[in-house]
C-alpha positions, 0 to 999 in steps of 0.5 A: 688742344687744337691740333697740337701734339707733344713731341719728345726731344732729347732734353724735354718736349716741344709742341707741334701742330698738325703739319709737324711744325714746332709751335712752342719753346722747349720744355723740361717736362711733359707737364710744363708742355701741357700747361703751355697748351692749356694757357694758349688755348684759353688765351686765344679762342678760335675766331669765325673767319671766311676762308680765302679759298672757298668763302665759307666761314670756319673757326680760324686759329689766328692770322696764319690760318686763313684756309678752312680744313677742306681747302687747306688740304687741297680737297676743295677747289677754290672758288673764282669769285673769292680769288678775284 
């Protein structure tokens, strides 16, 4: 289920990513939210892409995800070769 988590809201559930941003519509039940996660995970498998920070290949979740986990958290300094 990627790095998604369910968050309970007053009128149901939403799915949030690792940063806490809502990535789904609202659902009335936990079961519906889990089913949405399963459909999304099957619909778009990760694609190997080069990181825009360090150049190493990683499993990208989509167009919004172009930094590997290390560069995305700031633990690795980007390579000059990749930036120029």
